[in-house]
py3Dmol code that shows the C-alpha trace and the ligand (Angstrom):
import py3Dmol

protein = """\
ATOM      1  CA  MET A   1      17.744  28.188  15.648  1.00  0.00           C
ATOM      2  CA  LYS A   2      15.035  26.113  14.043  1.00  0.00           C
ATOM      3  CA  PRO A   3      16.208  22.899  12.383  1.00  0.00           C
ATOM      4  CA  VAL A   4      16.187  22.897   8.575  1.00  0.00           C
ATOM      5  CA  VAL A   5      13.697  20.507   6.995  1.00  0.00           C
ATOM      6  CA  VAL A   6      13.580  19.572   3.323  1.00  0.00           C
ATOM      7  CA  LEU A   7       9.936  19.105   2.372  1.00  0.00           C
ATOM      8  CA  TYR A   8       9.481  17.207  -0.882  1.00  0.00           C
ATOM      9  CA  LYS A   9       5.704  16.920  -1.017  1.00  0.00           C
ATOM     10  CA  SER A  10       3.325  19.864  -0.641  1.00  0.00           C
ATOM     11  CA  LEU A  11       1.363  20.151   2.571  1.00  0.00           C
ATOM     12  CA  PRO A  12      -2.050  21.682   3.221  1.00  0.00           C
ATOM     13  CA  HIS A  13      -1.598  25.299   4.300  1.00  0.00           C
ATOM     14  CA  ASP A  14      -2.342  24.787   8.006  1.00  0.00           C
ATOM     15  CA  LEU A  15       0.059  21.839   8.247  1.00  0.00           C
ATOM     16  CA  ARG A  16       2.762  23.796   6.496  1.00  0.00           C
ATOM     17  CA  GLN A  17       2.291  26.539   9.109  1.00  0.00           C
ATOM     18  CA  ARG A  18       2.450  23.976  11.908  1.00  0.00           C
ATOM     19  CA  LEU A  19       5.733  22.664  10.521  1.00  0.00           C
ATOM     20  CA  GLU A  20       7.108  26.178  10.049  1.00  0.00           C
ATOM     21  CA  ALA A  21       6.415  26.992  13.706  1.00  0.00           C
ATOM     22  CA  HIS A  22       9.071  24.409  14.601  1.00  0.00           C
ATOM     23  CA  CYS A  23      11.310  24.144  11.555  1.00  0.00           C
ATOM     24  CA  SER A  24      12.859  26.179   8.804  1.00  0.00           C
ATOM     25  CA  VAL A  25      11.275  24.645   5.704  1.00  0.00           C
ATOM     26  CA  ILE A  26      12.819  24.347   2.235  1.00  0.00           C
ATOM     27  CA  GLU A  27      10.338  22.865  -0.227  1.00  0.00           C
ATOM     28  CA  ILE A  28      11.506  20.992  -3.303  1.00  0.00           C
ATOM     29  CA  ASP A  29       9.519  19.216  -5.992  1.00  0.00           C
ATOM     30  CA  GLY A  30      10.218  15.532  -5.315  1.00  0.00           C
ATOM     31  CA  LEU A  31      13.287  13.497  -4.408  1.00  0.00           C
ATOM     32  CA  THR A  32      14.697  13.023  -7.881  1.00  0.00           C
ATOM     33  CA  ALA A  33      18.421  12.601  -8.594  1.00  0.00           C
ATOM     34  CA  GLU A  34      18.289  15.948 -10.367  1.00  0.00           C
ATOM     35  CA  ASN A  35      16.774  17.619  -7.314  1.00  0.00           C
ATOM     36  CA  LEU A  36      19.438  16.109  -5.052  1.00  0.00           C
ATOM     37  CA  ARG A  37      22.022  17.864  -7.238  1.00  0.00           C
ATOM     38  CA  LYS A  38      20.065  21.071  -7.678  1.00  0.00           C
ATOM     39  CA  HIS A  39      19.285  21.483  -3.969  1.00  0.00           C
ATOM     40  CA  ALA A  40      22.585  20.182  -2.593  1.00  0.00           C
ATOM     41  CA  THR A  41      22.905  23.179  -0.246  1.00  0.00           C
ATOM     42  CA  ALA A  42      19.488  22.530   1.257  1.00  0.00           C
ATOM     43  CA  PHE A  43      20.362  18.870   1.901  1.00  0.00           C
ATOM     44  CA  GLN A  44      23.734  19.924   3.314  1.00  0.00           C
ATOM     45  CA  SER A  45      21.975  21.749   6.158  1.00  0.00           C
ATOM     46  CA  ALA A  46      18.888  19.519   6.501  1.00  0.00           C
ATOM     47  CA  GLU A  47      18.177  17.882   9.845  1.00  0.00           C
ATOM     48  CA  GLY A  48      14.799  16.585   8.744  1.00  0.00           C
ATOM     49  CA  LEU A  49      13.207  15.229   5.594  1.00  0.00           C
ATOM     50  CA  LEU A  50       9.456  15.033   4.975  1.00  0.00           C
ATOM     51  CA  GLY A  51       7.587  13.603   2.012  1.00  0.00           C
ATOM     52  CA  SER A  52       6.522  10.367   0.376  1.00  0.00           C
ATOM     53  CA  GLY A  53       8.082   8.071  -2.206  1.00  0.00           C
ATOM     54  CA  GLY A  54      11.490   8.809  -3.733  1.00  0.00           C
ATOM     55  CA  LEU A  55      14.640   6.930  -2.837  1.00  0.00           C
ATOM     56  CA  VAL A  56      16.086   7.549   0.588  1.00  0.00           C
ATOM     57  CA  ASP A  57      19.394   5.730   0.497  1.00  0.00           C
ATOM     58  CA  ASP A  58      23.149   6.125   0.826  1.00  0.00           C
ATOM     59  CA  SER A  59      23.365   8.643  -2.014  1.00  0.00           C
ATOM     60  CA  LEU A  60      20.973  10.953  -0.190  1.00  0.00           C
ATOM     61  CA  LEU A  61      22.614  10.366   3.189  1.00  0.00           C
ATOM     62  CA  ALA A  62      25.987  11.220   1.653  1.00  0.00           C
ATOM     63  CA  ILE A  63      24.829  14.766   0.821  1.00  0.00           C
ATOM     64  CA  ALA A  64      22.866  15.267   4.060  1.00  0.00           C
ATOM     65  CA  PRO A  65      25.422  14.905   6.859  1.00  0.00           C
ATOM     66  CA  LYS A  66      23.229  16.634   9.464  1.00  0.00           C
ATOM     67  CA  LEU A  67      20.112  14.532   8.834  1.00  0.00           C
ATOM     68  CA  ARG A  68      18.512  13.280  12.074  1.00  0.00           C
ATOM     69  CA  ALA A  69      14.997  12.267  11.049  1.00  0.00           C
ATOM     70  CA  VAL A  70      13.060  11.184   7.980  1.00  0.00           C
ATOM     71  CA  SER A  71       9.272  11.311   8.137  1.00  0.00           C
ATOM     72  CA  MET A  72       7.335   9.473   5.446  1.00  0.00           C
ATOM     73  CA  ILE A  73       3.764  10.450   4.577  1.00  0.00           C
ATOM     74  CA  SER A  74       2.976   6.760   4.088  1.00  0.00           C
ATOM     75  CA  VAL A  75       2.777   3.524   5.969  1.00  0.00           C
ATOM     76  CA  GLY A  76       5.128   1.759   3.523  1.00  0.00           C
ATOM     77  CA  TYR A  77       8.832   2.540   3.529  1.00  0.00           C
ATOM     78  CA  ASP A  78      10.232   0.112   0.965  1.00  0.00           C
ATOM     79  CA  ASN A  79      11.740   3.181  -0.757  1.00  0.00           C
ATOM     80  CA  VAL A  80      13.932   3.750   2.294  1.00  0.00           C
ATOM     81  CA  ASP A  81      17.181   1.928   3.006  1.00  0.00           C
ATOM     82  CA  VAL A  82      16.531   1.451   6.716  1.00  0.00           C
ATOM     83  CA  ALA A  83      19.908  -0.220   7.308  1.00  0.00           C
ATOM     84  CA  ALA A  84      21.658   2.833   5.852  1.00  0.00           C
ATOM     85  CA  LEU A  85      19.581   5.131   8.093  1.00  0.00           C
ATOM     86  CA  ASN A  86      20.437   2.986  11.102  1.00  0.00           C
ATOM     87  CA  ARG A  87      24.145   3.219  10.305  1.00  0.00           C
ATOM     88  CA  CYS A  88      23.866   7.012  10.246  1.00  0.00           C
ATOM     89  CA  GLY A  89      21.632   7.174  13.336  1.00  0.00           C
ATOM     90  CA  VAL A  90      18.717   8.683  11.381  1.00  0.00           C
ATOM     91  CA  ILE A  91      15.261   8.102  12.841  1.00  0.00           C
ATOM     92  CA  LEU A  92      12.581   6.903  10.403  1.00  0.00           C
ATOM     93  CA  MET A  93       8.927   7.784  11.052  1.00  0.00           C
ATOM     94  CA  HIS A  94       5.814   6.685   9.152  1.00  0.00           C
ATOM     95  CA  THR A  95       1.993   6.821   9.355  1.00  0.00           C
ATOM     96  CA  PRO A  96       0.793   3.295  10.127  1.00  0.00           C
ATOM     97  CA  THR A  97      -2.571   3.905  11.787  1.00  0.00           C
ATOM     98  CA  VAL A  98      -4.487   6.727  10.134  1.00  0.00           C
ATOM     99  CA  LEU A  99      -5.083   5.016   6.769  1.00  0.00           C
ATOM    100  CA  THR A 100      -6.211   1.584   7.954  1.00  0.00           C
ATOM    101  CA  GLU A 101      -9.974   1.838   7.448  1.00  0.00           C
ATOM    102  CA  THR A 102      -9.671   3.723   4.160  1.00  0.00           C
ATOM    103  CA  VAL A 103      -7.385   1.106   2.612  1.00  0.00           C
ATOM    104  CA  ALA A 104      -9.632  -1.699   3.866  1.00  0.00           C
ATOM    105  CA  ASP A 105     -12.591   0.058   2.198  1.00  0.00           C
ATOM    106  CA  LEU A 106     -10.698   0.033  -1.081  1.00  0.00           C
ATOM    107  CA  MET A 107      -9.850  -3.652  -0.736  1.00  0.00           C
ATOM    108  CA  MET A 108     -13.494  -4.488  -0.222  1.00  0.00           C
ATOM    109  CA  ALA A 109     -14.371  -2.242  -3.162  1.00  0.00           C
ATOM    110  CA  LEU A 110     -11.953  -4.205  -5.348  1.00  0.00           C
ATOM    111  CA  VAL A 111     -13.459  -7.492  -4.190  1.00  0.00           C
ATOM    112  CA  LEU A 112     -16.933  -6.274  -5.173  1.00  0.00           C
ATOM    113  CA  THR A 113     -15.830  -4.558  -8.368  1.00  0.00           C
ATOM    114  CA  THR A 114     -13.968  -7.567  -9.751  1.00  0.00           C
ATOM    115  CA  ALA A 115     -16.628 -10.085  -8.713  1.00  0.00           C
ATOM    116  CA  ARG A 116     -19.525  -8.137 -10.172  1.00  0.00           C
ATOM    117  CA  ARG A 117     -17.547  -6.813 -13.145  1.00  0.00           C
ATOM    118  CA  ILE A 118     -18.525  -3.245 -12.299  1.00  0.00           C
ATOM    119  CA  VAL A 119     -15.925  -1.453 -14.408  1.00  0.00           C
ATOM    120  CA  ASP A 120     -16.247  -3.733 -17.430  1.00  0.00           C
ATOM    121  CA  LEU A 121     -20.056  -3.682 -17.482  1.00  0.00           C
ATOM    122  CA  ALA A 122     -20.415   0.028 -16.706  1.00  0.00           C
ATOM    123  CA  GLY A 123     -18.083   0.639 -19.653  1.00  0.00           C
ATOM    124  CA  ARG A 124     -20.313  -1.480 -21.872  1.00  0.00           C
ATOM    125  CA  VAL A 125     -23.387   0.475 -20.840  1.00  0.00           C
ATOM    126  CA  LYS A 126     -21.612   3.737 -21.649  1.00  0.00           C
ATOM    127  CA  ALA A 127     -20.529   2.285 -24.984  1.00  0.00           C
ATOM    128  CA  GLY A 128     -24.188   1.659 -25.851  1.00  0.00           C
ATOM    129  CA  GLU A 129     -23.874  -2.129 -25.736  1.00  0.00           C
ATOM    130  CA  TRP A 130     -26.876  -2.639 -23.392  1.00  0.00           C
ATOM    131  CA  LYS A 131     -29.505  -3.282 -26.015  1.00  0.00           C
ATOM    132  CA  SER A 132     -31.608  -6.064 -24.532  1.00  0.00           C
ATOM    133  CA  SER A 133     -32.068  -8.026 -21.340  1.00  0.00           C
ATOM    134  CA  ILE A 134     -28.653  -9.279 -20.285  1.00  0.00           C
ATOM    135  CA  GLY A 135     -27.570 -12.926 -20.454  1.00  0.00           C
ATOM    136  CA  PRO A 136     -24.984 -15.070 -18.660  1.00  0.00           C
ATOM    137  CA  ASP A 137     -22.107 -13.464 -20.544  1.00  0.00           C
ATOM    138  CA  TRP A 138     -22.685 -10.368 -18.389  1.00  0.00           C
ATOM    139  CA  TYR A 139     -23.076 -12.240 -15.086  1.00  0.00           C
ATOM    140  CA  GLY A 140     -20.510 -12.049 -12.328  1.00  0.00           C
ATOM    141  CA  ILE A 141     -19.722 -14.144  -9.259  1.00  0.00           C
ATOM    142  CA  ASP A 142     -20.953 -13.884  -5.678  1.00  0.00           C
ATOM    143  CA  VAL A 143     -19.010 -12.285  -2.863  1.00  0.00           C
ATOM    144  CA  HIS A 144     -21.183 -13.096   0.156  1.00  0.00           C
ATOM    145  CA  HIS A 145     -20.411 -16.407   1.864  1.00  0.00           C
ATOM    146  CA  LYS A 146     -17.320 -16.965  -0.318  1.00  0.00           C
ATOM    147  CA  THR A 147     -13.966 -17.527   1.360  1.00  0.00           C
ATOM    148  CA  LEU A 148     -11.772 -14.469   1.780  1.00  0.00           C
ATOM    149  CA  GLY A 149      -8.063 -15.157   2.222  1.00  0.00           C
ATOM    150  CA  ILE A 150      -5.877 -12.471   3.717  1.00  0.00           C
ATOM    151  CA  LEU A 151      -2.138 -12.504   3.181  1.00  0.00           C
ATOM    152  CA  GLY A 152      -0.688 -10.271   5.884  1.00  0.00           C
ATOM    153  CA  MET A 153      -2.838  -9.810   8.974  1.00  0.00           C
ATOM    154  CA  GLY A 154      -1.748  -6.339  10.052  1.00  0.00           C
ATOM    155  CA  ARG A 155      -4.054  -3.458  10.868  1.00  0.00           C
ATOM    156  CA  ILE A 156      -5.438  -3.309   7.319  1.00  0.00           C
ATOM    157  CA  GLY A 157      -5.909  -7.083   7.165  1.00  0.00           C
ATOM    158  CA  MET A 158      -7.892  -6.864  10.402  1.00  0.00           C
ATOM    159  CA  ALA A 159     -10.105  -4.076   9.065  1.00  0.00           C
ATOM    160  CA  LEU A 160     -10.731  -6.108   5.905  1.00  0.00           C
ATOM    161  CA  ALA A 161     -11.572  -9.219   7.945  1.00  0.00           C
ATOM    162  CA  GLN A 162     -14.092  -7.165   9.896  1.00  0.00           C
ATOM    163  CA  ARG A 163     -15.814  -6.023   6.706  1.00  0.00           C
ATOM    164  CA  ALA A 164     -15.780  -9.452   5.073  1.00  0.00           C
ATOM    165  CA  TYR A 165     -16.915 -11.410   8.108  1.00  0.00           C
ATOM    166  CA  GLY A 166     -19.370  -8.926   9.581  1.00  0.00           C
ATOM    167  CA  GLY A 167     -20.701  -7.401   6.379  1.00  0.00           C
ATOM    168  CA  PHE A 168     -20.591 -10.176   3.822  1.00  0.00           C
ATOM    169  CA  SER A 169     -20.737 -13.365   5.933  1.00  0.00           C
ATOM    170  CA  MET A 170     -17.445 -14.505   4.439  1.00  0.00           C
ATOM    171  CA  PRO A 171     -15.344 -17.139   6.175  1.00  0.00           C
ATOM    172  CA  VAL A 172     -11.877 -15.630   6.645  1.00  0.00           C
ATOM    173  CA  LEU A 173      -8.575 -17.485   6.225  1.00  0.00           C
ATOM    174  CA  TYR A 174      -5.263 -15.793   6.783  1.00  0.00           C
ATOM    175  CA  ASN A 175      -1.550 -16.283   6.589  1.00  0.00           C
ATOM    176  CA  ALA A 176       0.878 -14.057   8.421  1.00  0.00           C
ATOM    177  CA  ARG A 177       4.183 -14.294  10.226  1.00  0.00           C
ATOM    178  CA  THR A 178       2.386 -14.964  13.504  1.00  0.00           C
ATOM    179  CA  HIS A 179      -1.032 -16.034  14.673  1.00  0.00           C
ATOM    180  CA  HIS A 180      -3.444 -13.186  15.341  1.00  0.00           C
ATOM    181  CA  ALA A 181      -5.541 -14.064  18.374  1.00  0.00           C
ATOM    182  CA  GLU A 182      -7.825 -11.032  18.021  1.00  0.00           C
ATOM    183  CA  ALA A 183      -8.636 -11.832  14.370  1.00  0.00           C
ATOM    184  CA  GLU A 184      -9.405 -15.416  15.335  1.00  0.00           C
ATOM    185  CA  GLN A 185     -11.604 -14.359  18.220  1.00  0.00           C
ATOM    186  CA  ARG A 186     -13.481 -11.466  16.604  1.00  0.00           C
ATOM    187  CA  PHE A 187     -13.781 -12.643  13.012  1.00  0.00           C
ATOM    188  CA  ASN A 188     -13.390 -16.392  13.410  1.00  0.00           C
ATOM    189  CA  ALA A 189     -10.367 -16.045  11.097  1.00  0.00           C
ATOM    190  CA  GLN A 190      -8.478 -19.274  10.594  1.00  0.00           C
ATOM    191  CA  TYR A 191      -4.707 -19.271  10.357  1.00  0.00           C
ATOM    192  CA  CYS A 192      -3.341 -21.493   7.573  1.00  0.00           C
ATOM    193  CA  ASP A 193      -0.124 -22.012   5.655  1.00  0.00           C
ATOM    194  CA  LEU A 194       0.338 -20.279   2.317  1.00  0.00           C
ATOM    195  CA  ASP A 195      -0.529 -23.358   0.230  1.00  0.00           C
ATOM    196  CA  LYS A 196      -3.870 -23.808   1.972  1.00  0.00           C
ATOM    197  CA  LEU A 197      -4.587 -20.092   1.701  1.00  0.00           C
ATOM    198  CA  LEU A 198      -3.940 -20.263  -2.050  1.00  0.00           C
ATOM    199  CA  ALA A 199      -5.964 -23.426  -2.540  1.00  0.00           C
ATOM    200  CA  GLU A 200      -9.024 -22.393  -0.553  1.00  0.00           C
ATOM    201  CA  SER A 201      -9.462 -18.648  -1.013  1.00  0.00           C
ATOM    202  CA  ASP A 202     -12.083 -17.429  -3.459  1.00  0.00           C
ATOM    203  CA  PHE A 203     -10.623 -13.960  -2.984  1.00  0.00           C
ATOM    204  CA  LEU A 204      -6.936 -13.737  -2.133  1.00  0.00           C
ATOM    205  CA  CYS A 205      -6.291 -10.293  -0.683  1.00  0.00           C
ATOM    206  CA  ILE A 206      -2.687  -9.189  -0.329  1.00  0.00           C
ATOM    207  CA  SER A 207      -1.871  -6.620   2.304  1.00  0.00           C
ATOM    208  CA  LEU A 208       1.874  -7.038   2.711  1.00  0.00           C
ATOM    209  CA  PRO A 209       4.752  -4.587   2.700  1.00  0.00           C
ATOM    210  CA  LEU A 210       7.557  -5.132   0.204  1.00  0.00           C
ATOM    211  CA  THR A 211      10.639  -6.686   1.784  1.00  0.00           C
ATOM    212  CA  LYS A 212      13.289  -9.177   0.663  1.00  0.00           C
ATOM    213  CA  GLU A 213      11.021 -11.922   2.022  1.00  0.00           C
ATOM    214  CA  THR A 214       7.828 -10.769   0.303  1.00  0.00           C
ATOM    215  CA  HIS A 215       9.342  -9.919  -3.097  1.00  0.00           C
ATOM    216  CA  HIS A 216       7.557 -12.201  -5.633  1.00  0.00           C
ATOM    217  CA  LEU A 217       6.096 -14.207  -2.768  1.00  0.00           C
ATOM    218  CA  ILE A 218       3.227 -14.832  -5.156  1.00  0.00           C
ATOM    219  CA  GLY A 219       5.030 -16.212  -8.189  1.00  0.00           C
ATOM    220  CA  ARG A 220       4.087 -18.572 -10.988  1.00  0.00           C
ATOM    221  CA  GLU A 221       4.061 -21.615  -8.711  1.00  0.00           C
ATOM    222  CA  GLN A 222       1.860 -19.941  -6.099  1.00  0.00           C
ATOM    223  CA  LEU A 223      -0.550 -18.603  -8.727  1.00  0.00           C
ATOM    224  CA  ALA A 224      -0.898 -22.130 -10.115  1.00  0.00           C
ATOM    225  CA  LYS A 225      -1.848 -23.288  -6.622  1.00  0.00           C
ATOM    226  CA  MET A 226      -4.676 -20.763  -6.384  1.00  0.00           C
ATOM    227  CA  LYS A 227      -8.196 -22.086  -6.598  1.00  0.00           C
ATOM    228  CA  PRO A 228      -9.361 -22.060 -10.237  1.00  0.00           C
ATOM    229  CA  GLY A 229     -11.688 -19.128 -10.763  1.00  0.00           C
ATOM    230  CA  ALA A 230     -10.340 -17.211  -7.771  1.00  0.00           C
ATOM    231  CA  VAL A 231      -9.729 -13.469  -7.668  1.00  0.00           C
ATOM    232  CA  LEU A 232      -6.477 -11.812  -6.633  1.00  0.00           C
ATOM    233  CA  ILE A 233      -6.551  -8.414  -4.928  1.00  0.00           C
ATOM    234  CA  ASN A 234      -3.338  -6.516  -4.217  1.00  0.00           C
ATOM    235  CA  THR A 235      -3.159  -3.226  -2.346  1.00  0.00           C
ATOM    236  CA  GLY A 236       0.179  -3.887  -0.630  1.00  0.00           C
ATOM    237  CA  ARG A 237       3.070  -3.456  -3.035  1.00  0.00           C
ATOM    238  CA  GLY A 238       3.159  -4.540  -6.674  1.00  0.00           C
ATOM    239  CA  ALA A 239       6.390  -6.520  -6.519  1.00  0.00           C
ATOM    240  CA  VAL A 240       4.925  -8.947  -3.974  1.00  0.00           C
ATOM    241  CA  VAL A 241       3.327 -10.521  -7.067  1.00  0.00           C
ATOM    242  CA  ASP A 242       5.218 -11.689 -10.156  1.00  0.00           C
ATOM    243  CA  GLU A 243       3.332  -9.527 -12.673  1.00  0.00           C
ATOM    244  CA  PRO A 244       4.063 -11.471 -15.908  1.00  0.00           C
ATOM    245  CA  ALA A 245       3.008 -14.692 -14.144  1.00  0.00           C
ATOM    246  CA  LEU A 246      -0.195 -12.983 -12.977  1.00  0.00           C
ATOM    247  CA  ILE A 247      -0.923 -11.829 -16.518  1.00  0.00           C
ATOM    248  CA  ASP A 248      -0.562 -15.434 -17.708  1.00  0.00           C
ATOM    249  CA  ALA A 249      -2.859 -16.729 -14.972  1.00  0.00           C
ATOM    250  CA  LEU A 250      -5.494 -14.183 -16.015  1.00  0.00           C
ATOM    251  CA  GLN A 251      -5.076 -14.781 -19.734  1.00  0.00           C
ATOM    252  CA  THR A 252      -5.443 -18.560 -19.413  1.00  0.00           C
ATOM    253  CA  GLY A 253      -8.580 -18.086 -17.335  1.00  0.00           C
ATOM    254  CA  HIS A 254      -7.086 -19.853 -14.312  1.00  0.00           C
ATOM    255  CA  LEU A 255      -7.969 -16.739 -12.315  1.00  0.00           C
ATOM    256  CA  TYR A 256     -11.328 -15.066 -12.705  1.00  0.00           C
ATOM    257  CA  ALA A 257     -10.043 -11.535 -12.174  1.00  0.00           C
ATOM    258  CA  ALA A 258      -7.564  -9.274 -10.440  1.00  0.00           C
ATOM    259  CA  GLY A 259      -8.078  -6.026  -8.587  1.00  0.00           C
ATOM    260  CA  LEU A 260      -4.804  -4.136  -8.407  1.00  0.00           C
ATOM    261  CA  ASP A 261      -3.969  -0.847  -6.734  1.00  0.00           C
ATOM    262  CA  VAL A 262      -0.200  -1.391  -6.827  1.00  0.00           C
ATOM    263  CA  PHE A 263       2.243  -2.401  -9.552  1.00  0.00           C
ATOM    264  CA  THR A 264       5.874  -3.341  -9.973  1.00  0.00           C
ATOM    265  CA  GLN A 265       6.411  -0.109 -11.868  1.00  0.00           C
ATOM    266  CA  GLU A 266       4.316   2.933 -10.966  1.00  0.00           C
ATOM    267  CA  PRO A 267       2.760   4.662 -12.785  1.00  0.00           C
ATOM    268  CA  LEU A 268       1.753   1.538 -14.707  1.00  0.00           C
ATOM    269  CA  ALA A 269       2.925   1.688 -18.339  1.00  0.00           C
ATOM    270  CA  VAL A 270       0.036   2.445 -20.690  1.00  0.00           C
ATOM    271  CA  ASP A 271       1.038  -0.515 -22.842  1.00  0.00           C
ATOM    272  CA  SER A 272       0.948  -2.995 -19.913  1.00  0.00           C
ATOM    273  CA  ALA A 273      -0.797  -6.241 -20.848  1.00  0.00           C
ATOM    274  CA  LEU A 274      -2.810  -5.831 -17.644  1.00  0.00           C
ATOM    275  CA  LEU A 275      -4.698  -2.944 -19.206  1.00  0.00           C
ATOM    276  CA  LYS A 276      -5.808  -5.077 -22.124  1.00  0.00           C
ATOM    277  CA  LEU A 277      -7.592  -7.581 -19.881  1.00  0.00           C
ATOM    278  CA  PRO A 278     -11.277  -6.860 -19.199  1.00  0.00           C
ATOM    279  CA  ASN A 279     -11.063  -8.858 -15.966  1.00  0.00           C
ATOM    280  CA  VAL A 280      -8.420  -6.558 -14.471  1.00  0.00           C
ATOM    281  CA  VAL A 281      -9.339  -3.512 -12.447  1.00  0.00           C
ATOM    282  CA  ALA A 282      -6.213  -1.359 -12.262  1.00  0.00           C
ATOM    283  CA  LEU A 283      -6.178   1.669  -9.977  1.00  0.00           C
ATOM    284  CA  PRO A 284      -3.557   4.427  -9.616  1.00  0.00           C
ATOM    285  CA  HIS A 285      -2.391   3.504  -6.087  1.00  0.00           C
ATOM    286  CA  ILE A 286      -5.355   5.120  -4.316  1.00  0.00           C
ATOM    287  CA  GLY A 287      -5.518   2.911  -1.206  1.00  0.00           C
ATOM    288  CA  SER A 288      -5.325   5.859   1.180  1.00  0.00           C
ATOM    289  CA  ALA A 289      -6.418   8.519  -1.289  1.00  0.00           C
ATOM    290  CA  THR A 290      -9.408  10.194   0.323  1.00  0.00           C
ATOM    291  CA  HIS A 291      -9.263  13.861   1.309  1.00  0.00           C
ATOM    292  CA  ALA A 292      -9.639  13.072   5.002  1.00  0.00           C
ATOM    293  CA  THR A 293      -7.102  10.260   5.123  1.00  0.00           C
ATOM    294  CA  ARG A 294      -4.431  11.996   3.064  1.00  0.00           C
ATOM    295  CA  TYR A 295      -4.843  15.019   5.338  1.00  0.00           C
ATOM    296  CA  GLY A 296      -4.569  12.761   8.383  1.00  0.00           C
ATOM    297  CA  MET A 297      -1.405  11.171   7.019  1.00  0.00           C
ATOM    298  CA  ALA A 298       0.210  14.540   6.332  1.00  0.00           C
ATOM    299  CA  HIS A 299      -0.839  15.717   9.793  1.00  0.00           C
ATOM    300  CA  ASP A 300       0.683  12.667  11.487  1.00  0.00           C
ATOM    301  CA  ALA A 301       3.847  12.922   9.392  1.00  0.00           C
ATOM    302  CA  VAL A 302       4.341  16.561  10.425  1.00  0.00           C
ATOM    303  CA  ASP A 303       3.803  15.688  14.093  1.00  0.00           C
ATOM    304  CA  ASN A 304       6.112  12.682  13.735  1.00  0.00           C
ATOM    305  CA  LEU A 305       8.899  14.860  12.362  1.00  0.00           C
ATOM    306  CA  ILE A 306       8.490  17.530  15.018  1.00  0.00           C
ATOM    307  CA  ALA A 307       8.571  14.825  17.701  1.00  0.00           C
ATOM    308  CA  ALA A 308      11.636  13.156  16.182  1.00  0.00           C
ATOM    309  CA  LEU A 309      13.585  16.409  15.902  1.00  0.00           C
ATOM    310  CA  SER A 310      12.752  17.392  19.468  1.00  0.00           C
ATOM    311  CA  GLY A 311      13.481  13.991  21.005  1.00  0.00           C
ATOM    312  CA  LYS A 312       9.851  13.350  21.914  1.00  0.00           C
ATOM    313  CA  VAL A 313       8.955  10.267  19.880  1.00  0.00           C
ATOM    314  CA  THR A 314       6.325   8.047  21.467  1.00  0.00           C
ATOM    315  CA  GLN A 315       4.935   6.220  18.414  1.00  0.00           C
ATOM    316  CA  ASN A 316       5.201   5.639  14.648  1.00  0.00           C
ATOM    317  CA  CYS A 317       8.959   5.042  14.664  1.00  0.00           C
ATOM    318  CA  VAL A 318      10.393   2.323  12.393  1.00  0.00           C
ATOM    319  CA  ASN A 319      13.787   2.135  14.131  1.00  0.00           C
ATOM    320  CA  PRO A 320      13.015   2.821  17.816  1.00  0.00           C
ATOM    321  CA  GLN A 321      16.342   1.275  18.832  1.00  0.00           C
ATOM    322  CA  LEU A 322      17.871   4.631  17.828  1.00  0.00           C
ATOM    323  CA  LEU A 323      15.827   6.562  20.380  1.00  0.00           C
ATOM    324  CA  LYS A 324      17.728   7.354  23.513  1.00  0.00           C
TER     325      LYS A 324
END
"""
ligand_1 = """\
5
GLV
C 0.671 3.624 0.606
O 0.900 2.776 -0.189
C 1.421 3.809 1.807
O 2.437 3.131 2.009
O 1.028 4.657 2.617
"""
view = py3Dmol.view(width=600, height=400)
view.addModel(protein, "pdb")
view.setStyle({"model": 0}, {"cartoon": {"style": "trace"}})
view.addModel(ligand_1, "xyz")
view.setStyle({"model": 1}, {"stick": {}})
view.zoomTo()
view.show()
């Protein structure tokens, strides 16, 4: 008998077929509390779970006694209570490699967009405000040769360092849990403590997951330590930054701009003060959102789940201590 899998995000047709060759698939529309109630029978028999976002915690585990593997179509898994999964012996899989270059592209795009005021000025052109030769009030700031600070030197941080150093002649500083010899060797990246990173970066680029340690890591005090006129870019998770404190730092002019793909609350509320600031570029969490990369993520997540349910995991496992 094929194992039952609850699928809570649609898959491209060919990937759905690939999954169905190995599993009996029940598709639901998201992991909402209502859906947990409505599809209780499906969860009761589910050995696998596949999707992205939604809360995977004790309340879900309580109604899914047969669950053996959860496969996220994402690199981040801050929506998953990993300790609870560990207690129940449930394997957690994710997609850490396939989106690296695409997210790094977006980070570099946010650096350029904020520095050169692309969104603000393009909007002014469309609004018919370009009536004569432009003056300094429409100028931006340079990117090339400015210092790029990376908070979190994982795969994405590395890909960003490559772009900044190789493409834009930017000196690279970084802070991470450990030194990264390859980044230092290939991109001349300099390790520094957080205070120095804040004080010396012209562009502070955050590429961190959300954990207890990173929650509000960039708070009021840290924002005050940032170089005046610097730009903050966040494509990691919104809650790494204290959003009200960031809004203040932008409103007072201490920071030049912010490029944000992630927010404490997503979707971002339409009345957020961030949206009223012309120096904020706010995106709808599109770090990995290209056709090719989203397909690649779904592909890897399907393969990850099939591997986990058949005891053949070789990579992409968050809790490998559970593999026997
Ligand atoms: C995107 O934010 C992801 O975690 O894949």
